[in-house]
Backbone as XML, in Angstrom:
<?xml version="1.0"?>
<chain id="A" units="angstrom">
  <residue number="1" name="MET">
    <atom name="N" x="8.510" y="23.469" z="6.100"/>
    <atom name="CA" x="7.214" y="22.829" z="5.662"/>
    <atom name="C" x="6.766" y="21.541" z="6.043"/>
  </residue>
  <residue number="2" name="ALA">
    <atom name="N" x="5.231" y="21.685" z="6.805"/>
    <atom name="CA" x="4.814" y="20.096" z="7.573"/>
    <atom name="C" x="4.649" y="19.448" z="5.980"/>
  </residue>
  <residue number="3" name="LYS">
    <atom name="N" x="4.851" y="18.271" z="7.009"/>
    <atom name="CA" x="4.990" y="16.931" z="6.366"/>
    <atom name="C" x="3.471" y="16.340" z="5.715"/>
  </residue>
  <residue number="4" name="LYS">
    <atom name="N" x="3.255" y="16.107" z="4.837"/>
    <atom name="CA" x="2.074" y="15.716" z="4.317"/>
    <atom name="C" x="2.152" y="14.113" z="4.236"/>
  </residue>
  <residue number="5" name="ILE">
    <atom name="N" x="1.475" y="13.471" z="5.554"/>
    <atom name="CA" x="1.644" y="12.010" z="5.418"/>
    <atom name="C" x="0.232" y="11.543" z="4.386"/>
  </residue>
  <residue number="6" name="VAL">
    <atom name="N" x="0.420" y="10.437" z="3.573"/>
    <atom name="CA" x="-0.484" y="9.894" z="2.801"/>
    <atom name="C" x="-0.798" y="8.660" z="3.161"/>
  </residue>
  <residue number="7" name="CYS">
    <atom name="N" x="0.663" y="7.822" z="3.804"/>
    <atom name="CA" x="0.004" y="6.281" z="4.313"/>
    <atom name="C" x="0.502" y="6.283" z="5.859"/>
  </residue>
  <residue number="8" name="ARG">
    <atom name="N" x="-0.458" y="6.172" z="6.759"/>
    <atom name="CA" x="-0.134" y="6.429" z="8.212"/>
    <atom name="C" x="1.044" y="5.352" z="8.479"/>
  </residue>
  <residue number="9" name="CYS">
    <atom name="N" x="0.279" y="4.366" z="7.877"/>
    <atom name="CA" x="0.892" y="2.931" z="8.328"/>
    <atom name="C" x="2.376" y="2.559" z="8.110"/>
  </residue>
  <residue number="10" name="GLU">
    <atom name="N" x="2.768" y="3.107" z="7.003"/>
    <atom name="CA" x="4.111" y="3.094" z="6.225"/>
    <atom name="C" x="4.470" y="4.486" z="6.295"/>
  </residue>
  <residue number="11" name="ASP">
    <atom name="N" x="4.228" y="5.402" z="7.222"/>
    <atom name="CA" x="4.521" y="7.138" z="6.746"/>
    <atom name="C" x="5.137" y="7.019" z="5.738"/>
  </residue>
  <residue number="12" name="VAL">
    <atom name="N" x="4.412" y="6.876" z="4.698"/>
    <atom name="CA" x="4.605" y="7.850" z="3.201"/>
    <atom name="C" x="3.878" y="8.943" z="3.213"/>
  </residue>
  <residue number="13" name="THR">
    <atom name="N" x="4.916" y="9.894" z="2.550"/>
    <atom name="CA" x="4.464" y="11.431" z="2.094"/>
    <atom name="C" x="3.624" y="11.812" z="0.487"/>
  </residue>
  <residue number="14" name="ARG">
    <atom name="N" x="3.399" y="12.388" z="1.106"/>
    <atom name="CA" x="3.027" y="13.173" z="-0.770"/>
    <atom name="C" x="4.565" y="14.005" z="-1.182"/>
  </residue>
  <residue number="15" name="GLU">
    <atom name="N" x="5.249" y="14.109" z="-0.963"/>
    <atom name="CA" x="6.598" y="14.077" z="-1.593"/>
    <atom name="C" x="6.870" y="12.935" z="-1.788"/>
  </residue>
  <residue number="16" name="ASP">
    <atom name="N" x="7.193" y="11.544" z="-0.975"/>
    <atom name="CA" x="7.241" y="10.272" z="-1.724"/>
    <atom name="C" x="7.118" y="9.591" z="-3.130"/>
  </residue>
  <residue number="17" name="LEU">
    <atom name="N" x="5.425" y="10.084" z="-2.859"/>
    <atom name="CA" x="4.614" y="10.199" z="-4.161"/>
    <atom name="C" x="5.294" y="11.167" z="-5.211"/>
  </residue>
  <residue number="18" name="GLN">
    <atom name="N" x="5.624" y="12.017" z="-5.289"/>
    <atom name="CA" x="5.852" y="12.602" z="-6.143"/>
    <atom name="C" x="7.085" y="12.495" z="-6.365"/>
  </residue>
  <residue number="19" name="HIS">
    <atom name="N" x="8.412" y="11.955" z="-5.543"/>
    <atom name="CA" x="9.386" y="11.225" z="-6.453"/>
    <atom name="C" x="9.166" y="9.703" z="-6.680"/>
  </residue>
  <residue number="20" name="ALA">
    <atom name="N" x="8.310" y="9.460" z="-6.489"/>
    <atom name="CA" x="7.733" y="7.892" z="-7.055"/>
    <atom name="C" x="7.306" y="8.048" z="-8.854"/>
  </residue>
  <residue number="21" name="PHE">
    <atom name="N" x="6.286" y="9.496" z="-8.771"/>
    <atom name="CA" x="6.343" y="10.179" z="-10.225"/>
    <atom name="C" x="7.102" y="10.569" z="-11.119"/>
  </residue>
  <residue number="22" name="ASP">
    <atom name="N" x="7.716" y="11.266" z="-10.354"/>
    <atom name="CA" x="9.407" y="11.799" z="-10.983"/>
    <atom name="C" x="9.809" y="10.374" z="-11.577"/>
  </residue>
  <residue number="23" name="ALA">
    <atom name="N" x="9.933" y="9.504" z="-10.533"/>
    <atom name="CA" x="11.326" y="8.453" z="-11.121"/>
    <atom name="C" x="10.377" y="7.626" z="-12.163"/>
  </residue>
  <residue number="24" name="GLY">
    <atom name="N" x="9.003" y="7.775" z="-12.661"/>
    <atom name="CA" x="8.399" y="7.411" z="-13.804"/>
    <atom name="C" x="7.848" y="6.434" z="-13.354"/>
  </residue>
  <residue number="25" name="PHE">
    <atom name="N" x="6.921" y="6.026" z="-12.534"/>
    <atom name="CA" x="5.815" y="5.364" z="-11.248"/>
    <atom name="C" x="4.947" y="6.007" z="-11.875"/>
  </residue>
  <residue number="26" name="HIS">
    <atom name="N" x="4.222" y="5.553" z="-12.708"/>
    <atom name="CA" x="3.044" y="6.130" z="-13.138"/>
    <atom name="C" x="1.367" y="5.628" z="-12.382"/>
  </residue>
  <residue number="27" name="ASP">
    <atom name="N" x="1.327" y="4.206" z="-11.949"/>
    <atom name="CA" x="0.267" y="3.832" z="-11.806"/>
    <atom name="C" x="0.246" y="3.252" z="-10.252"/>
  </residue>
  <residue number="28" name="LEU">
    <atom name="N" x="-0.632" y="3.074" z="-9.767"/>
    <atom name="CA" x="-1.034" y="2.760" z="-7.842"/>
    <atom name="C" x="-0.087" y="1.509" z="-7.713"/>
  </residue>
  <residue number="29" name="GLU">
    <atom name="N" x="-0.327" y="0.648" z="-8.699"/>
    <atom name="CA" x="0.937" y="-0.906" z="-8.175"/>
    <atom name="C" x="2.408" y="-0.073" z="-7.829"/>
  </residue>
  <residue number="30" name="SER">
    <atom name="N" x="2.904" y="0.299" z="-8.921"/>
    <atom name="CA" x="4.265" y="0.542" z="-8.866"/>
    <atom name="C" x="4.691" y="2.201" z="-7.860"/>
  </residue>
  <residue number="31" name="ILE">
    <atom name="N" x="3.535" y="2.549" z="-8.084"/>
    <atom name="CA" x="4.066" y="3.250" z="-6.602"/>
    <atom name="C" x="4.250" y="3.038" z="-5.407"/>
  </residue>
  <residue number="32" name="LYS">
    <atom name="N" x="3.212" y="1.406" z="-5.111"/>
    <atom name="CA" x="3.091" y="1.133" z="-3.968"/>
    <atom name="C" x="4.372" y="-0.026" z="-3.842"/>
  </residue>
  <residue number="33" name="ARG">
    <atom name="N" x="4.785" y="-0.225" z="-4.426"/>
    <atom name="CA" x="6.182" y="-1.170" z="-4.556"/>
    <atom name="C" x="7.062" y="-0.395" z="-4.251"/>
  </residue>
  <residue number="34" name="PHE">
    <atom name="N" x="7.289" y="1.091" z="-5.321"/>
    <atom name="CA" x="8.577" y="2.248" z="-5.135"/>
    <atom name="C" x="8.274" y="2.408" z="-3.470"/>
  </residue>
  <residue number="35" name="THR">
    <atom name="N" x="6.940" y="2.751" z="-2.982"/>
    <atom name="CA" x="7.411" y="3.465" z="-1.834"/>
    <atom name="C" x="7.109" y="2.904" z="-0.437"/>
  </residue>
  <residue number="36" name="GLY">
    <atom name="N" x="6.263" y="1.515" z="-0.997"/>
    <atom name="CA" x="5.506" y="0.799" z="0.383"/>
    <atom name="C" x="3.996" y="1.369" z="1.081"/>
  </residue>
  <residue number="37" name="MET">
    <atom name="N" x="3.564" y="2.108" z="-0.244"/>
    <atom name="CA" x="2.276" y="2.645" z="0.338"/>
    <atom name="C" x="0.799" y="1.399" z="0.591"/>
  </residue>
  <residue number="38" name="GLY">
    <atom name="N" x="0.472" y="1.589" z="1.005"/>
    <atom name="CA" x="-0.907" y="0.522" z="1.326"/>
    <atom name="C" x="-0.302" y="-0.802" z="1.212"/>
  </residue>
  <residue number="39" name="THR">
    <atom name="N" x="0.720" y="-1.282" z="2.235"/>
    <atom name="CA" x="1.128" y="-2.308" z="2.691"/>
    <atom name="C" x="1.297" y="-2.209" z="3.799"/>
  </residue>
  <residue number="40" name="GLY">
    <atom name="N" x="1.025" y="-1.291" z="4.847"/>
    <atom name="CA" x="0.841" y="-1.405" z="6.554"/>
    <atom name="C" x="-0.153" y="-2.334" z="6.886"/>
  </residue>
  <residue number="41" name="PHE">
    <atom name="N" x="-0.178" y="-1.853" z="8.057"/>
    <atom name="CA" x="-1.287" y="-2.482" z="9.136"/>
    <atom name="C" x="-3.034" y="-2.711" z="8.094"/>
  </residue>
  <residue number="42" name="CYS">
    <atom name="N" x="-3.680" y="-1.272" z="7.787"/>
    <atom name="CA" x="-4.528" y="-0.850" z="7.331"/>
    <atom name="C" x="-5.136" y="-1.517" z="5.553"/>
  </residue>
  <residue number="43" name="GLN">
    <atom name="N" x="-3.622" y="-2.110" z="4.859"/>
    <atom name="CA" x="-3.774" y="-2.398" z="3.964"/>
    <atom name="C" x="-4.223" y="-1.908" z="2.229"/>
  </residue>
  <residue number="44" name="GLY">
    <atom name="N" x="-4.216" y="-0.252" z="2.790"/>
    <atom name="CA" x="-4.473" y="0.578" z="1.803"/>
    <atom name="C" x="-5.633" y="1.036" z="1.788"/>
  </residue>
  <residue number="45" name="LYS">
    <atom name="N" x="-6.540" y="0.822" z="2.970"/>
    <atom name="CA" x="-7.572" y="1.164" z="3.173"/>
    <atom name="C" x="-8.094" y="2.823" z="3.773"/>
  </residue>
  <residue number="46" name="GLY">
    <atom name="N" x="-6.441" y="2.965" z="4.444"/>
    <atom name="CA" x="-6.691" y="4.380" z="4.504"/>
    <atom name="C" x="-6.154" y="5.469" z="3.746"/>
  </residue>
  <residue number="47" name="CYS">
    <atom name="N" x="-4.764" y="5.086" z="2.840"/>
    <atom name="CA" x="-4.546" y="5.699" z="2.199"/>
    <atom name="C" x="-4.459" y="5.183" z="0.302"/>
  </residue>
  <residue number="48" name="LEU">
    <atom name="N" x="-4.803" y="4.777" z="0.146"/>
    <atom name="CA" x="-5.545" y="4.535" z="-1.712"/>
    <atom name="C" x="-6.306" y="5.664" z="-2.180"/>
  </residue>
  <residue number="49" name="ALA">
    <atom name="N" x="-7.261" y="6.046" z="-1.570"/>
    <atom name="CA" x="-8.085" y="7.006" z="-2.052"/>
    <atom name="C" x="-7.092" y="8.447" z="-2.710"/>
  </residue>
  <residue number="50" name="HIS">
    <atom name="N" x="-6.079" y="8.780" z="-1.369"/>
    <atom name="CA" x="-5.231" y="9.945" z="-1.212"/>
    <atom name="C" x="-4.271" y="9.352" z="-2.392"/>
  </residue>
  <residue number="51" name="ALA">
    <atom name="N" x="-3.985" y="8.671" z="-2.512"/>
    <atom name="CA" x="-2.829" y="8.204" z="-3.925"/>
    <atom name="C" x="-3.564" y="7.982" z="-5.141"/>
  </residue>
  <residue number="52" name="ALA">
    <atom name="N" x="-4.340" y="7.956" z="-4.721"/>
    <atom name="CA" x="-5.716" y="7.922" z="-6.307"/>
    <atom name="C" x="-5.609" y="9.385" z="-6.719"/>
  </residue>
  <residue number="53" name="ARG">
    <atom name="N" x="-6.120" y="9.795" z="-5.947"/>
    <atom name="CA" x="-6.449" y="11.707" z="-5.932"/>
    <atom name="C" x="-5.348" y="11.909" z="-6.438"/>
  </residue>
  <residue number="54" name="PHE">
    <atom name="N" x="-4.429" y="11.547" z="-6.272"/>
    <atom name="CA" x="-2.900" y="12.060" z="-6.310"/>
    <atom name="C" x="-2.010" y="12.534" z="-8.024"/>
  </residue>
  <residue number="55" name="LEU">
    <atom name="N" x="-2.319" y="10.777" z="-8.005"/>
    <atom name="CA" x="-2.429" y="10.552" z="-8.983"/>
    <atom name="C" x="-3.192" y="10.838" z="-10.280"/>
  </residue>
  <residue number="56" name="ALA">
    <atom name="N" x="-4.511" y="11.128" z="-9.975"/>
    <atom name="CA" x="-5.507" y="11.851" z="-10.589"/>
    <atom name="C" x="-5.239" y="13.532" z="-11.113"/>
  </residue>
  <residue number="57" name="GLU">
    <atom name="N" x="-4.518" y="14.213" z="-10.404"/>
    <atom name="CA" x="-4.387" y="15.542" z="-10.005"/>
    <atom name="C" x="-2.924" y="15.412" z="-11.345"/>
  </residue>
  <residue number="58" name="LEU">
    <atom name="N" x="-1.794" y="14.739" z="-10.951"/>
    <atom name="CA" x="-1.271" y="14.636" z="-12.055"/>
    <atom name="C" x="-1.562" y="14.563" z="-13.476"/>
  </residue>
  <residue number="59" name="ARG">
    <atom name="N" x="-2.194" y="13.152" z="-13.389"/>
    <atom name="CA" x="-1.844" y="12.880" z="-14.969"/>
    <atom name="C" x="-3.265" y="13.467" z="-15.793"/>
  </residue>
  <residue number="60" name="GLY">
    <atom name="N" x="-4.356" y="14.149" z="-15.141"/>
    <atom name="CA" x="-5.180" y="15.130" z="-15.409"/>
    <atom name="C" x="-6.465" y="14.275" z="-16.010"/>
  </residue>
  <residue number="61" name="GLY">
    <atom name="N" x="-6.570" y="13.249" z="-14.875"/>
    <atom name="CA" x="-8.071" y="12.795" z="-14.899"/>
    <atom name="C" x="-8.165" y="11.501" z="-14.064"/>
  </residue>
  <residue number="62" name="ASP">
    <atom name="N" x="-9.456" y="10.632" z="-14.247"/>
    <atom name="CA" x="-9.390" y="9.820" z="-13.284"/>
    <atom name="C" x="-8.799" y="8.288" z="-14.033"/>
  </residue>
  <residue number="63" name="GLU">
    <atom name="N" x="-7.984" y="8.502" z="-14.758"/>
    <atom name="CA" x="-7.556" y="7.027" z="-15.305"/>
    <atom name="C" x="-6.566" y="6.169" z="-13.977"/>
  </residue>
  <residue number="64" name="ALA">
    <atom name="N" x="-6.158" y="7.522" z="-13.342"/>
    <atom name="CA" x="-5.101" y="6.146" z="-12.041"/>
    <atom name="C" x="-6.074" y="5.632" z="-10.708"/>
  </residue>
  <residue number="65" name="ILE">
    <atom name="N" x="-6.833" y="5.542" z="-10.968"/>
    <atom name="CA" x="-7.641" y="4.121" z="-10.321"/>
    <atom name="C" x="-7.824" y="3.080" z="-11.144"/>
  </residue>
  <residue number="66" name="ARG">
    <atom name="N" x="-7.948" y="3.060" z="-12.145"/>
    <atom name="CA" x="-8.552" y="1.788" z="-12.979"/>
    <atom name="C" x="-8.347" y="0.726" z="-12.547"/>
  </residue>
  <residue number="67" name="ASP">
    <atom name="N" x="-6.776" y="0.926" z="-12.515"/>
    <atom name="CA" x="-6.318" y="-0.513" z="-11.816"/>
    <atom name="C" x="-5.864" y="-0.076" z="-10.336"/>
  </residue>
  <residue number="68" name="PRO">
    <atom name="N" x="-6.876" y="-0.546" z="-9.109"/>
    <atom name="CA" x="-6.509" y="-0.618" z="-7.810"/>
    <atom name="C" x="-5.128" y="-1.930" z="-7.635"/>
  </residue>
  <residue number="69" name="ILE">
    <atom name="N" x="-4.558" y="-1.108" z="-6.357"/>
    <atom name="CA" x="-3.918" y="-1.847" z="-5.990"/>
    <atom name="C" x="-3.765" y="-3.904" z="-5.983"/>
  </residue>
  <residue number="70" name="ARG">
    <atom name="N" x="-2.980" y="-4.100" z="-5.746"/>
    <atom name="CA" x="-3.337" y="-6.341" z="-5.765"/>
    <atom name="C" x="-3.007" y="-6.408" z="-4.679"/>
  </residue>
  <residue number="71" name="SER">
    <atom name="N" x="-3.743" y="-6.952" z="-3.926"/>
    <atom name="CA" x="-3.730" y="-7.629" z="-2.447"/>
    <atom name="C" x="-2.903" y="-8.735" z="-2.774"/>
  </residue>
  <residue number="72" name="ARG">
    <atom name="N" x="-1.826" y="-9.328" z="-1.725"/>
    <atom name="CA" x="-1.365" y="-10.485" z="-1.632"/>
    <atom name="C" x="-1.242" y="-11.575" z="-1.034"/>
  </residue>
  <residue number="73" name="PRO">
    <atom name="N" x="-2.249" y="-12.610" z="-0.332"/>
    <atom name="CA" x="-2.196" y="-13.268" z="0.822"/>
    <atom name="C" x="-1.211" y="-13.809" z="0.787"/>
  </residue>
  <residue number="74" name="PRO">
    <atom name="N" x="-0.966" y="-14.125" z="1.635"/>
    <atom name="CA" x="0.319" y="-15.156" z="2.566"/>
    <atom name="C" x="-0.084" y="-16.742" z="1.359"/>
  </residue>
  <residue number="75" name="TRP">
    <atom name="N" x="1.473" y="-16.774" z="1.268"/>
    <atom name="CA" x="1.103" y="-18.292" z="0.255"/>
    <atom name="C" x="1.141" y="-19.719" z="1.382"/>
  </residue>
  <residue number="76" name="GLN">
    <atom name="N" x="1.405" y="-19.381" z="2.425"/>
    <atom name="CA" x="0.491" y="-20.681" z="3.393"/>
    <atom name="C" x="-0.347" y="-20.248" z="4.312"/>
  </residue>
  <residue number="77" name="PRO">
    <atom name="N" x="-1.479" y="-20.180" z="4.417"/>
    <atom name="CA" x="-2.406" y="-19.538" z="6.005"/>
    <atom name="C" x="-1.190" y="-20.254" z="7.338"/>
  </residue>
  <residue number="78" name="THR">
    <atom name="N" x="-1.052" y="-18.914" z="8.041"/>
    <atom name="CA" x="-0.361" y="-19.064" z="9.306"/>
    <atom name="C" x="-1.439" y="-20.360" z="10.542"/>
  </residue>
  <residue number="79" name="PRO">
    <atom name="N" x="-0.823" y="-21.133" z="10.887"/>
    <atom name="CA" x="-1.376" y="-21.958" z="11.950"/>
    <atom name="C" x="-2.040" y="-21.582" z="13.033"/>
  </residue>
  <residue number="80" name="LEU">
    <atom name="N" x="-3.480" y="-21.563" z="13.652"/>
    <atom name="CA" x="-3.596" y="-20.021" z="14.824"/>
    <atom name="C" x="-2.868" y="-20.772" z="16.066"/>
  </residue>
  <residue number="81" name="CYS">
    <atom name="N" x="-2.596" y="-22.294" z="16.413"/>
    <atom name="CA" x="-1.357" y="-22.612" z="17.477"/>
    <atom name="C" x="-0.190" y="-22.076" z="17.673"/>
  </residue>
  <residue number="82" name="SER">
    <atom name="N" x="0.496" y="-21.604" z="16.138"/>
    <atom name="CA" x="1.516" y="-20.338" z="15.987"/>
    <atom name="C" x="1.491" y="-18.900" z="16.739"/>
  </residue>
  <residue number="83" name="LEU">
    <atom name="N" x="0.241" y="-18.604" z="16.387"/>
    <atom name="CA" x="-0.718" y="-17.009" z="16.761"/>
    <atom name="C" x="-0.225" y="-17.538" z="18.198"/>
  </residue>
  <residue number="84" name="ALA">
    <atom name="N" x="-0.784" y="-18.318" z="18.775"/>
    <atom name="CA" x="-1.178" y="-18.690" z="20.002"/>
    <atom name="C" x="0.112" y="-18.876" z="20.987"/>
  </residue>
  <residue number="85" name="GLY">
    <atom name="N" x="1.425" y="-19.127" z="20.455"/>
    <atom name="CA" x="2.546" y="-19.458" z="21.208"/>
    <atom name="C" x="2.569" y="-21.000" z="21.374"/>
  </residue>
  <residue number="86" name="ASP">
    <atom name="N" x="2.103" y="-22.318" z="20.673"/>
    <atom name="CA" x="2.325" y="-22.728" z="20.569"/>
    <atom name="C" x="2.781" y="-23.244" z="19.389"/>
  </residue>
  <residue number="87" name="ASP">
    <atom name="N" x="4.356" y="-23.863" z="19.381"/>
    <atom name="CA" x="4.425" y="-24.167" z="17.457"/>
    <atom name="C" x="4.293" y="-25.673" z="17.485"/>
  </residue>
  <residue number="88" name="LYS">
    <atom name="N" x="3.645" y="-26.490" z="18.542"/>
    <atom name="CA" x="3.496" y="-27.565" z="17.757"/>
    <atom name="C" x="2.067" y="-27.374" z="17.066"/>
  </residue>
  <residue number="89" name="GLU">
    <atom name="N" x="1.563" y="-28.561" z="15.934"/>
    <atom name="CA" x="0.466" y="-28.624" z="15.393"/>
    <atom name="C" x="-0.239" y="-29.782" z="15.815"/>
  </residue>
  <residue number="90" name="GLU">
    <atom name="N" x="-1.491" y="-30.425" z="16.198"/>
    <atom name="CA" x="-2.151" y="-31.094" z="16.254"/>
    <atom name="C" x="-2.949" y="-31.367" z="14.993"/>
  </residue>
  <residue number="91" name="VAL">
    <atom name="N" x="-2.543" y="-32.920" z="15.074"/>
    <atom name="CA" x="-2.899" y="-33.566" z="13.951"/>
    <atom name="C" x="-4.678" y="-34.776" z="14.304"/>
  </residue>
  <residue number="92" name="GLN">
    <atom name="N" x="-5.701" y="-34.548" z="13.802"/>
    <atom name="CA" x="-6.824" y="-35.311" z="14.357"/>
    <atom name="C" x="-7.390" y="-35.600" z="13.286"/>
  </residue>
</chain>
């Protein structure tokens, strides 16, 4: 049987979503936390619609998409000098 990938960034399959649903996770946020779906490079832009459609099929309606996944930005912004490879911050 072919592997049906829902989230390419985190390699989450449709079977992983089914396993999460069977384990009692019935909303997008809890499925994201259980599987890692939506936490990769695209931050859910490529997989959120597929996962919401999957949940709507299982739950028999579109109530699964009422609460989208929450974004969690970094606690503190990363200084540009750190990304450039220079660990010293210049204060002006």
